[in-house]
N, CA, C and O atoms as a Tinker XYZ file with bonds, in Angstrom:
   408  protein
     1  N      6.534000  -53.678000  -89.267000    73     2
     2  CA     5.216000  -53.246000  -88.829000    64     1     3
     3  C      5.114000  -53.466000  -87.328000    63     2     4     5
     4  O      5.669000  -54.419000  -86.783000    81     3
     5  N      4.395000  -52.565000  -86.675000    73     3     6
     6  CA     4.317000  -52.722000  -85.224000    64     5     7
     7  C      3.395000  -53.887000  -84.846000    63     6     8     9
     8  O      2.607000  -54.371000  -85.658000    81     7
     9  N      3.518000  -54.310000  -83.614000    73     7    10
    10  CA     2.826000  -55.513000  -83.146000    64     9    11
    11  C      1.304000  -55.360000  -83.151000    63    10    12    13
    12  O      0.591000  -56.318000  -83.449000    81    11
    13  N      0.799000  -54.170000  -82.826000    73    11    14
    14  CA    -0.650000  -53.952000  -82.812000    64    13    15
    15  C     -1.241000  -54.168000  -84.207000    63    14    16    17
    16  O     -2.262000  -54.839000  -84.358000    81    15
    17  N     -0.601000  -53.604000  -85.208000    73    15    18
    18  CA    -1.083000  -53.772000  -86.581000    64    17    19
    19  C     -0.945000  -55.226000  -87.014000    63    18    20    21
    20  O     -1.850000  -55.782000  -87.636000    81    19
    21  N      0.178000  -55.832000  -86.689000    73    19    22
    22  CA     0.397000  -57.231000  -87.072000    64    21    23
    23  C     -0.686000  -58.132000  -86.476000    63    22    24    25
    24  O     -1.230000  -58.986000  -87.176000    81    23
    25  N     -1.000000  -57.954000  -85.208000    73    23    26
    26  CA    -2.025000  -58.780000  -84.564000    64    25    27
    27  C     -3.401000  -58.534000  -85.189000    63    26    28    29
    28  O     -4.196000  -59.463000  -85.336000    81    27
    29  N     -3.676000  -57.283000  -85.553000    73    27    30
    30  CA    -4.945000  -56.957000  -86.208000    64    29    31
    31  C     -5.044000  -57.674000  -87.558000    63    30    32    33
    32  O     -6.087000  -58.238000  -87.889000    81    31
    33  N     -3.958000  -57.650000  -88.333000    73    31    34
    34  CA    -3.946000  -58.324000  -89.638000    64    33    35
    35  C     -4.038000  -59.844000  -89.483000    63    34    36    37
    36  O     -4.706000  -60.506000  -90.277000    81    35
    37  N     -3.378000  -60.394000  -88.477000    73    35    38
    38  CA    -3.463000  -61.840000  -88.215000    64    37    39
    39  C     -4.910000  -62.231000  -87.929000    63    38    40    41
    40  O     -5.417000  -63.207000  -88.482000    81    39
    41  N     -5.567000  -61.466000  -87.066000    73    39    42
    42  CA    -6.970000  -61.748000  -86.724000    64    41    43
    43  C     -7.854000  -61.674000  -87.973000    63    42    44    45
    44  O     -8.714000  -62.529000  -88.181000    81    43
    45  N     -7.637000  -60.648000  -88.802000    73    43    46
    46  CA    -8.408000  -60.492000  -90.039000    64    45    47
    47  C     -8.164000  -61.678000  -90.975000    63    46    48    49
    48  O     -9.112000  -62.273000  -91.488000    81    47
    49  N     -6.906000  -62.014000  -91.193000    73    47    50
    50  CA    -6.584000  -63.118000  -92.102000    64    49    51
    51  C     -7.149000  -64.443000  -91.601000    63    50    52    53
    52  O     -7.647000  -65.244000  -92.392000    81    51
    53  N     -7.073000  -64.676000  -90.305000    73    51    54
    54  CA    -7.635000  -65.910000  -89.751000    64    53    55
    55  C     -9.139000  -65.974000  -89.985000    63    54    56    57
    56  O     -9.677000  -67.042000  -90.278000    81    55
    57  N     -9.823000  -64.832000  -89.857000    73    55    58
    58  CA   -11.276000  -64.820000  -90.060000    64    57    59
    59  C    -11.641000  -65.112000  -91.514000    63    58    60    61
    60  O    -12.750000  -65.565000  -91.797000    81    59
    61  N    -10.724000  -64.858000  -92.425000    73    59    62
    62  CA   -10.948000  -65.106000  -93.854000    64    61    63
    63  C    -10.369000  -66.444000  -94.316000    63    62    64    65
    64  O    -10.556000  -66.841000  -95.466000    81    63
    65  N     -9.665000  -67.139000  -93.413000    73    63    66
    66  CA    -9.043000  -68.414000  -93.771000    64    65    67
    67  C     -7.739000  -68.257000  -94.545000    63    66    68    69
    68  O     -7.295000  -69.187000  -95.218000    81    67
    69  N     -7.123000  -67.069000  -94.447000    73    67    70
    70  CA    -5.866000  -66.812000  -95.141000    64    69    71
    71  C     -4.688000  -67.172000  -94.250000    63    70    72    73
    72  O     -4.832000  -67.301000  -93.034000    81    71
    73  N     -3.540000  -67.329000  -94.855000    73    71    74
    74  CA    -2.301000  -67.582000  -94.123000    64    73    75
    75  C     -1.953000  -66.353000  -93.279000    63    74    76    77
    76  O     -2.413000  -65.246000  -93.559000    81    75
    77  N     -1.137000  -66.560000  -92.245000    73    75    78
    78  CA    -0.774000  -65.447000  -91.376000    64    77    79
    79  C      0.730000  -65.169000  -91.370000    63    78    80    81
    80  O      1.234000  -64.501000  -90.467000    81    79
    81  N      1.452000  -65.682000  -92.379000    73    79    82
    82  CA     2.880000  -65.367000  -92.449000    64    81    83
    83  C      3.042000  -63.900000  -92.867000    63    82    84    85
    84  O      2.113000  -63.303000  -93.411000    81    83
    85  N      4.208000  -63.328000  -92.617000    73    83    86
    86  CA     4.434000  -61.905000  -92.873000    64    85    87
    87  C      4.160000  -61.504000  -94.319000    63    86    88    89
    88  O      3.566000  -60.454000  -94.564000    81    87
    89  N      4.584000  -62.321000  -95.275000    73    87    90
    90  CA     4.370000  -61.990000  -96.686000    64    89    91
    91  C      2.882000  -61.911000  -97.021000    63    90    92    93
    92  O      2.461000  -61.031000  -97.773000    81    91
    93  N      2.093000  -62.815000  -96.473000    73    91    94
    94  CA     0.651000  -62.805000  -96.733000    64    93    95
    95  C     -0.022000  -61.623000  -96.041000    63    94    96    97
    96  O     -0.972000  -61.054000  -96.580000    81    95
    97  N      0.450000  -61.249000  -94.866000    73    95    98
    98  CA    -0.112000  -60.078000  -94.184000    64    97    99
    99  C      0.109000  -58.823000  -95.025000    63    98   100   101
   100  O     -0.788000  -57.988000  -95.142000    81    99
   101  N      1.282000  -58.689000  -95.603000    73    99   102
   102  CA     1.570000  -57.546000  -96.473000    64   101   103
   103  C      0.726000  -57.622000  -97.739000    63   102   104   105
   104  O      0.216000  -56.606000  -98.211000    81   103
   105  N      0.579000  -58.815000  -98.284000    73   103   106
   106  CA    -0.260000  -59.004000  -99.469000    64   105   107
   107  C     -1.703000  -58.593000  -99.178000    63   106   108   109
   108  O     -2.386000  -58.057000 -100.051000    81   107
   109  N     -2.165000  -58.842000  -97.960000    73   107   110
   110  CA    -3.509000  -58.429000  -97.550000    64   109   111
   111  C     -3.649000  -56.913000  -97.667000    63   110   112   113
   112  O     -4.653000  -56.419000  -98.179000    81   111
   113  N     -2.644000  -56.174000  -97.193000    73   111   114
   114  CA    -2.682000  -54.712000  -97.299000    64   113   115
   115  C     -2.823000  -54.263000  -98.745000    63   114   116   117
   116  O     -3.554000  -53.320000  -99.046000    81   115
   117  N     -2.115000  -54.949000  -99.637000    73   115   118
   118  CA    -2.118000  -54.558000 -101.049000    64   117   119
   119  C     -3.416000  -54.923000 -101.761000    63   118   120   121
   120  O     -3.708000  -54.370000 -102.822000    81   119
   121  N     -4.198000  -55.838000 -101.202000    73   119   122
   122  CA    -5.369000  -56.354000 -101.903000    64   121   123
   123  C     -6.717000  -55.896000 -101.363000    63   122   124   125
   124  O     -7.756000  -56.296000 -101.888000    81   123
   125  N     -6.722000  -55.069000 -100.329000    73   123   126
   126  CA    -7.998000  -54.514000  -99.859000    64   125   127
   127  C     -8.196000  -53.147000 -100.522000    63   126   128   129
   128  O     -7.222000  -52.530000 -100.953000    81   127
   129  N     -9.437000  -52.668000 -100.611000    73   127   130
   130  CA    -9.679000  -51.388000 -101.286000    64   129   131
   131  C     -8.939000  -50.218000 -100.626000    63   130   132   133
   132  O     -8.889000  -50.108000  -99.401000    81   131
   133  N     -8.384000  -49.376000 -101.441000    73   131   134
   134  CA    -7.686000  -48.172000 -100.976000    64   133   135
   135  C     -8.729000  -47.098000 -100.669000    63   134   136   137
   136  O     -9.620000  -46.843000 -101.479000    81   135
   137  N     -8.616000  -46.472000  -99.498000    73   135   138
   138  CA    -9.561000  -45.415000  -99.128000    64   137   139
   139  C     -8.946000  -44.026000  -99.287000    63   138   140   141
   140  O     -9.658000  -43.025000  -99.207000    81   139
   141  N     -7.644000  -43.953000  -99.510000    73   139   142
   142  CA    -7.009000  -42.650000  -99.697000    64   141   143
   143  C     -5.558000  -42.773000 -100.093000    63   142   144   145
   144  O     -4.900000  -43.774000  -99.808000    81   143
   145  N     -5.063000  -41.732000 -100.760000    73   143   146
   146  CA    -3.654000  -41.639000 -101.150000    64   145   147
   147  C     -3.213000  -40.199000 -100.925000    63   146   148   149
   148  O     -4.008000  -39.266000 -101.041000    81   147
   149  N     -1.933000  -40.034000 -100.602000    73   147   150
   150  CA    -1.397000  -38.677000 -100.467000    64   149   151
   151  C      0.122000  -38.690000 -100.512000    63   150   152   153
   152  O      0.752000  -39.747000 -100.549000    81   151
   153  N      0.692000  -37.497000 -100.509000    73   151   154
   154  CA     2.144000  -37.306000 -100.441000    64   153   155
   155  C      2.914000  -37.978000 -101.560000    63   154   156   157
   156  O      3.786000  -38.807000 -101.301000    81   155
   157  N      2.606000  -37.633000 -102.796000    73   155   158
   158  CA     3.354000  -38.191000 -103.911000    64   157   159
   159  C      4.747000  -37.601000 -103.968000    63   158   160   161
   160  O      4.944000  -36.407000 -103.744000    81   159
   161  N      5.711000  -38.459000 -104.273000    73   159   162
   162  CA     7.102000  -38.044000 -104.438000    64   161   163
   163  C      7.623000  -38.688000 -105.714000    63   162   164   165
   164  O      7.702000  -39.913000 -105.810000    81   163
   165  N      7.976000  -37.868000 -106.688000    73   163   166
   166  CA     8.401000  -38.395000 -107.981000    64   165   167
   167  C      9.884000  -38.720000 -108.003000    63   166   168   169
   168  O     10.716000  -37.954000 -107.516000    81   167
   169  N     10.193000  -39.860000 -108.571000    73   167   170
   170  CA    11.564000  -40.300000 -108.825000    64   169   171
   171  C     11.669000  -40.590000 -110.319000    63   170   172   173
   172  O     10.671000  -40.496000 -111.034000    81   171
   173  N     12.821000  -40.928000 -110.787000    73   171   174
   174  CA    12.994000  -41.153000 -112.225000    64   173   175
   175  C     12.140000  -42.303000 -112.732000    63   174   176   177
   176  O     11.508000  -42.187000 -113.781000    81   175
   177  N     12.113000  -43.413000 -112.000000    73   175   178
   178  CA    11.467000  -44.623000 -112.504000    64   177   179
   179  C     10.134000  -44.929000 -111.839000    63   178   180   181
   180  O      9.400000  -45.799000 -112.308000    81   179
   181  N      9.804000  -44.228000 -110.750000    73   179   182
   182  CA     8.544000  -44.493000 -110.057000    64   181   183
   183  C      8.086000  -43.262000 -109.288000    63   182   184   185
   184  O      8.842000  -42.314000 -109.076000    81   183
   185  N      6.835000  -43.310000 -108.883000    73   183   186
   186  CA     6.249000  -42.275000 -108.035000    64   185   187
   187  C      5.822000  -42.955000 -106.743000    63   186   188   189
   188  O      4.993000  -43.864000 -106.757000    81   187
   189  N      6.390000  -42.513000 -105.629000    73   187   190
   190  CA     6.026000  -43.065000 -104.324000    64   189   191
   191  C      4.874000  -42.259000 -103.740000    63   190   192   193
   192  O      4.774000  -41.051000 -103.955000    81   191
   193  N      4.011000  -42.938000 -103.004000    73   191   194
   194  CA     2.897000  -42.263000 -102.349000    64   193   195
   195  C      2.503000  -43.035000 -101.107000    63   194   196   197
   196  O      2.804000  -44.221000 -100.975000    81   195
   197  N      1.820000  -42.345000 -100.189000    73   195   198
   198  CA     1.287000  -42.988000  -99.002000    64   197   199
   199  C     -0.123000  -43.459000  -99.332000    63   198   200   201
   200  O     -0.945000  -42.698000  -99.840000    81   199
   201  N     -0.382000  -44.708000  -99.037000    73   199   202
   202  CA    -1.643000  -45.366000  -99.361000    64   201   203
   203  C     -2.355000  -45.699000  -98.045000    63   202   204   205
   204  O     -1.706000  -46.080000  -97.070000    81   203
   205  N     -3.682000  -45.557000  -98.013000    73   203   206
   206  CA    -4.447000  -45.858000  -96.803000    64   205   207
   207  C     -5.527000  -46.890000  -97.106000    63   206   208   209
   208  O     -6.231000  -46.797000  -98.111000    81   207
   209  N     -5.644000  -47.872000  -96.219000    73   207   210
   210  CA    -6.682000  -48.894000  -96.323000    64   209   211
   211  C     -7.354000  -49.009000  -94.960000    63   210   212   213
   212  O     -6.782000  -48.640000  -93.934000    81   211
   213  N     -8.584000  -49.529000  -94.971000    73   211   214
   214  CA    -9.287000  -49.774000  -93.716000    64   213   215
   215  C     -9.623000  -51.247000  -93.642000    63   214   216   217
   216  O    -10.286000  -51.801000  -94.519000    81   215
   217  N     -9.146000  -51.876000  -92.564000    73   215   218
   218  CA    -9.385000  -53.303000  -92.366000    64   217   219
   219  C    -10.036000  -53.495000  -91.006000    63   218   220   221
   220  O     -9.417000  -53.258000  -89.969000    81   219
   221  N    -11.293000  -53.927000  -91.022000    73   219   222
   222  CA   -12.061000  -54.149000  -89.786000    64   221   223
   223  C    -11.932000  -52.994000  -88.801000    63   222   224   225
   224  O    -11.670000  -53.199000  -87.616000    81   223
   225  N    -12.120000  -51.778000  -89.308000    73   223   226
   226  CA   -12.141000  -50.600000  -88.449000    64   225   227
   227  C    -10.801000  -49.940000  -88.195000    63   226   228   229
   228  O    -10.765000  -48.830000  -87.666000    81   227
   229  N     -9.702000  -50.578000  -88.550000    73   227   230
   230  CA    -8.382000  -49.975000  -88.359000    64   229   231
   231  C     -7.914000  -49.395000  -89.697000    63   230   232   233
   232  O     -7.922000  -50.076000  -90.722000    81   231
   233  N     -7.506000  -48.124000  -89.663000    73   231   234
   234  CA    -6.963000  -47.492000  -90.855000    64   233   235
   235  C     -5.447000  -47.656000  -90.814000    63   234   236   237
   236  O     -4.793000  -47.310000  -89.831000    81   235
   237  N     -4.916000  -48.184000  -91.891000    73   235   238
   238  CA    -3.485000  -48.487000  -91.970000    64   237   239
   239  C     -2.905000  -47.753000  -93.176000    63   238   240   241
   240  O     -3.455000  -47.805000  -94.276000    81   239
   241  N     -1.790000  -47.073000  -92.951000    73   239   242
   242  CA    -1.081000  -46.381000  -94.018000    64   241   243
   243  C      0.243000  -47.071000  -94.302000    63   242   244   245
   244  O      0.830000  -47.701000  -93.424000    81   243
   245  N      0.705000  -46.943000  -95.544000    73   243   246
   246  CA     2.001000  -47.530000  -95.923000    64   245   247
   247  C      2.432000  -46.937000  -97.249000    63   246   248   249
   248  O      1.613000  -46.403000  -97.997000    81   247
   249  N      3.714000  -47.033000  -97.538000    73   247   250
   250  CA     4.253000  -46.501000  -98.780000    64   249   251
   251  C      4.054000  -47.488000  -99.919000    63   250   252   253
   252  O      4.275000  -48.689000  -99.765000    81   251
   253  N      3.632000  -46.959000 -101.068000    73   251   254
   254  CA     3.500000  -47.738000 -102.306000    64   253   255
   255  C      4.189000  -46.960000 -103.406000    63   254   256   257
   256  O      4.652000  -45.839000 -103.196000    81   255
   257  N      4.255000  -47.560000 -104.575000    73   255   258
   258  CA     4.845000  -46.864000 -105.717000    64   257   259
   259  C      4.150000  -47.318000 -106.985000    63   258   260   261
   260  O      3.645000  -48.438000 -107.073000    81   259
   261  N      4.135000  -46.421000 -107.972000    73   259   262
   262  CA     3.653000  -46.790000 -109.298000    64   261   263
   263  C      4.753000  -46.430000 -110.292000    63   262   264   265
   264  O      5.475000  -45.449000 -110.117000    81   263
   265  N      4.859000  -47.224000 -111.310000    73   263   266
   266  CA     5.914000  -47.051000 -112.294000    64   265   267
   267  C      5.621000  -45.893000 -113.235000    63   266   268   269
   268  O      4.465000  -45.596000 -113.538000    81   267
   269  N      6.682000  -45.247000 -113.689000    73   267   270
   270  CA     6.542000  -44.205000 -114.706000    64   269   271
   271  C      6.851000  -44.775000 -116.088000    63   270   272   273
   272  O      6.856000  -44.038000 -117.074000    81   271
   273  N      7.102000  -46.056000 -116.165000    73   271   274
   274  CA     7.454000  -46.730000 -117.419000    64   273   275
   275  C      6.532000  -47.917000 -117.639000    63   274   276   277
   276  O      5.556000  -48.099000 -116.912000    81   275
   277  N      6.846000  -48.725000 -118.648000    73   275   278
   278  CA     6.050000  -49.907000 -118.954000    64   277   279
   279  C      6.302000  -51.061000 -117.985000    63   278   280   281
   280  O      5.458000  -51.946000 -117.842000    81   279
   281  N      7.454000  -51.057000 -117.323000    73   279   282
   282  CA     7.804000  -52.150000 -116.409000    64   281   283
   283  C      7.232000  -51.873000 -115.016000    63   282   284   285
   284  O      6.898000  -50.734000 -114.688000    81   283
   285  N      7.124000  -52.927000 -114.201000    73   283   286
   286  CA     6.613000  -52.757000 -112.843000    64   285   287
   287  C      7.660000  -52.060000 -111.974000    63   286   288   289
   288  O      8.841000  -52.016000 -112.318000    81   287
   289  N      7.204000  -51.516000 -110.838000    73   287   290
   290  CA     8.146000  -50.844000 -109.938000    64   289   291
   291  C      9.183000  -51.824000 -109.397000    63   290   292   293
   292  O     10.334000  -51.453000 -109.166000    81   291
   293  N      8.777000  -53.059000 -109.199000    73   291   294
   294  CA     9.727000  -54.065000 -108.716000    64   293   295
   295  C     10.816000  -54.318000 -109.755000    63   294   296   297
   296  O     11.994000  -54.438000 -109.420000    81   295
   297  N     10.405000  -54.398000 -111.021000    73   295   298
   298  CA    11.382000  -54.584000 -112.091000    64   297   299
   299  C     12.307000  -53.370000 -112.221000    63   298   300   301
   300  O     13.441000  -53.495000 -112.682000    81   299
   301  N     11.823000  -52.210000 -111.816000    73   299   302
   302  CA    12.610000  -50.980000 -111.888000    64   301   303
   303  C     13.504000  -50.797000 -110.654000    63   302   304   305
   304  O     14.328000  -49.884000 -110.618000    81   303
   305  N     13.344000  -51.664000 -109.642000    73   303   306
   306  CA    14.228000  -51.608000 -108.479000    64   305   307
   307  C     13.592000  -51.142000 -107.184000    63   306   308   309
   308  O     14.256000  -51.135000 -106.148000    81   307
   309  N     12.314000  -50.751000 -107.209000    73   307   310
   310  CA    11.662000  -50.323000 -105.975000    64   309   311
   311  C     11.262000  -51.546000 -105.162000    63   310   312   313
   312  O     10.766000  -52.529000 -105.713000    81   311
   313  N     11.477000  -51.484000 -103.857000    73   311   314
   314  CA    11.070000  -52.570000 -102.967000    64   313   315
   315  C     10.222000  -52.012000 -101.843000    63   314   316   317
   316  O     10.497000  -50.936000 -101.313000    81   315
   317  N      9.189000  -52.756000 -101.487000    73   315   318
   318  CA     8.327000  -52.360000 -100.370000    64   317   319
   319  C      9.113000  -52.442000  -99.072000    63   318   320   321
   320  O      9.852000  -53.401000  -98.848000    81   319
   321  N      8.954000  -51.435000  -98.213000    73   319   322
   322  CA     9.622000  -51.398000  -96.918000    64   321   323
   323  C      8.564000  -51.548000  -95.826000    63   322   324   325
   324  O      7.789000  -50.620000  -95.595000    81   323
   325  N      8.517000  -52.701000  -95.148000    73   323   326
   326  CA     7.496000  -52.930000  -94.114000    64   325   327
   327  C      7.548000  -51.932000  -92.956000    63   326   328   329
   328  O      6.568000  -51.786000  -92.226000    81   327
   329  N      8.674000  -51.247000  -92.782000    73   327   330
   330  CA     8.754000  -50.264000  -91.691000    64   329   331
   331  C      7.923000  -49.023000  -91.986000    63   330   332   333
   332  O      7.752000  -48.177000  -91.108000    81   331
   333  N      7.397000  -48.896000  -93.217000    73   331   334
   334  CA     6.555000  -47.742000  -93.557000    64   333   335
   335  C      5.102000  -47.945000  -93.129000    63   334   336   337
   336  O      4.294000  -47.026000  -93.261000    81   335
   337  N      4.754000  -49.123000  -92.620000    73   335   338
   338  CA     3.374000  -49.407000  -92.212000    64   337   339
   339  C      3.087000  -48.707000  -90.879000    63   338   340   341
   340  O      3.862000  -48.816000  -89.928000    81   339
   341  N      1.968000  -47.990000  -90.825000    73   339   342
   342  CA     1.612000  -47.282000  -89.590000    64   341   343
   343  C      0.092000  -47.221000  -89.452000    63   342   344   345
   344  O     -0.640000  -47.322000  -90.436000    81   343
   345  N     -0.366000  -47.052000  -88.205000    73   343   346
   346  CA    -1.798000  -46.861000  -87.972000    64   345   347
   347  C     -2.131000  -45.392000  -88.219000    63   346   348   349
   348  O     -1.387000  -44.502000  -87.805000    81   347
   349  N     -3.244000  -45.145000  -88.889000    73   347   350
   350  CA    -3.636000  -43.783000  -89.238000    64   349   351
   351  C     -5.037000  -43.497000  -88.707000    63   350   352   353
   352  O     -5.717000  -44.387000  -88.196000    81   351
   353  N     -5.444000  -42.264000  -88.835000    73   351   354
   354  CA    -6.789000  -41.871000  -88.435000    64   353   355
   355  C     -7.353000  -40.889000  -89.448000    63   354   356   357
   356  O     -6.610000  -40.185000  -90.132000    81   355
   357  N     -8.674000  -40.852000  -89.536000    73   355   358
   358  CA    -9.355000  -39.887000  -90.393000    64   357   359
   359  C     -9.428000  -38.551000  -89.661000    63   358   360   361
   360  O     -9.527000  -38.499000  -88.435000    81   359
   361  N     -9.377000  -37.480000  -90.438000    73   359   362
   362  CA    -9.622000  -36.169000  -89.860000    64   361   363
   363  C    -10.304000  -35.310000  -90.921000    63   362   364   365
   364  O    -10.043000  -35.471000  -92.113000    81   363
   365  N    -11.178000  -34.397000  -90.491000    73   363   366
   366  CA   -11.913000  -33.587000  -91.466000    64   365   367
   367  C    -11.029000  -32.483000  -92.045000    63   366   368   369
   368  O    -10.190000  -31.908000  -91.352000    81   367
   369  N    -11.237000  -32.205000  -93.328000    73   367   370
   370  CA   -10.581000  -31.067000  -93.967000    64   369   371
   371  C    -11.628000  -30.327000  -94.787000    63   370   372   373
   372  O    -12.616000  -30.915000  -95.227000    81   371
   373  N    -11.406000  -29.048000  -94.984000    73   371   374
   374  CA   -12.297000  -28.247000  -95.802000    64   373   375
   375  C    -11.542000  -27.862000  -97.066000    63   374   376   377
   376  O    -10.413000  -27.376000  -97.001000    81   375
   377  N    -12.164000  -28.078000  -98.199000    73   375   378
   378  CA   -11.549000  -27.735000  -99.472000    64   377   379
   379  C    -12.349000  -26.599000 -100.085000    63   378   380   381
   380  O    -13.571000  -26.680000 -100.212000    81   379
   381  N    -11.657000  -25.556000 -100.457000    73   379   382
   382  CA   -12.306000  -24.412000 -101.089000    64   381   383
   383  C    -12.212000  -24.576000 -102.600000    63   382   384   385
   384  O    -11.157000  -24.918000 -103.135000    81   383
   385  N    -13.318000  -24.330000 -103.276000    73   383   386
   386  CA   -13.337000  -24.327000 -104.724000    64   385   387
   387  C    -13.642000  -22.927000 -105.226000    63   386   388   389
   388  O    -14.138000  -22.084000 -104.478000    81   387
   389  N    -13.349000  -22.687000 -106.473000    73   387   390
   390  CA   -13.602000  -21.381000 -107.064000    64   389   391
   391  C    -14.318000  -21.548000 -108.385000    63   390   392   393
   392  O    -14.113000  -22.529000 -109.100000    81   391
   393  N    -15.175000  -20.565000 -108.705000    73   391   394
   394  CA   -15.897000  -20.566000 -109.968000    64   393   395
   395  C    -16.175000  -19.118000 -110.361000    63   394   396   397
   396  O    -16.078000  -18.211000 -109.535000    81   395
   397  N    -16.516000  -18.915000 -111.614000    73   395   398
   398  CA   -16.806000  -17.567000 -112.103000    64   397   399
   399  C    -18.100000  -17.064000 -111.485000    63   398   400   401
   400  O    -19.044000  -17.830000 -111.291000    81   399
   401  N    -18.140000  -15.793000 -111.181000    73   399   402
   402  CA   -19.360000  -15.189000 -110.667000    64   401   403
   403  C    -20.355000  -15.071000 -111.790000    63   402   404   405
   404  O    -19.984000  -14.813000 -112.935000    81   403
   405  N    -21.603000  -15.256000 -111.475000    73   403   406
   406  CA   -22.653000  -15.112000 -112.497000    64   405   407
   407  C    -23.177000  -13.699000 -112.527000    63   406   408
   408  O    -24.064000  -13.387000 -113.321000    81   407
């Protein structure tokens, strides 16, 4: 993870009285509410996706995975890669829907 994000997470964890070691900083990312997901990629044992969280005004994205079986992704061999952590931003999109004409 880059230094800007790391310092932001350290400041957040300190304000909450949490530890600031690297493992706890990553655990913080996993335990705050998710504000968005995208880019699913299916594999045999798991589905990888980009996950977005907002911590004290900073939007942070990172890769996560969910299992396609009864076992956890870790038990299936997937490991979190800290190099996937990046700062993100919101942007507007327009979604078109369709319905039958009356």
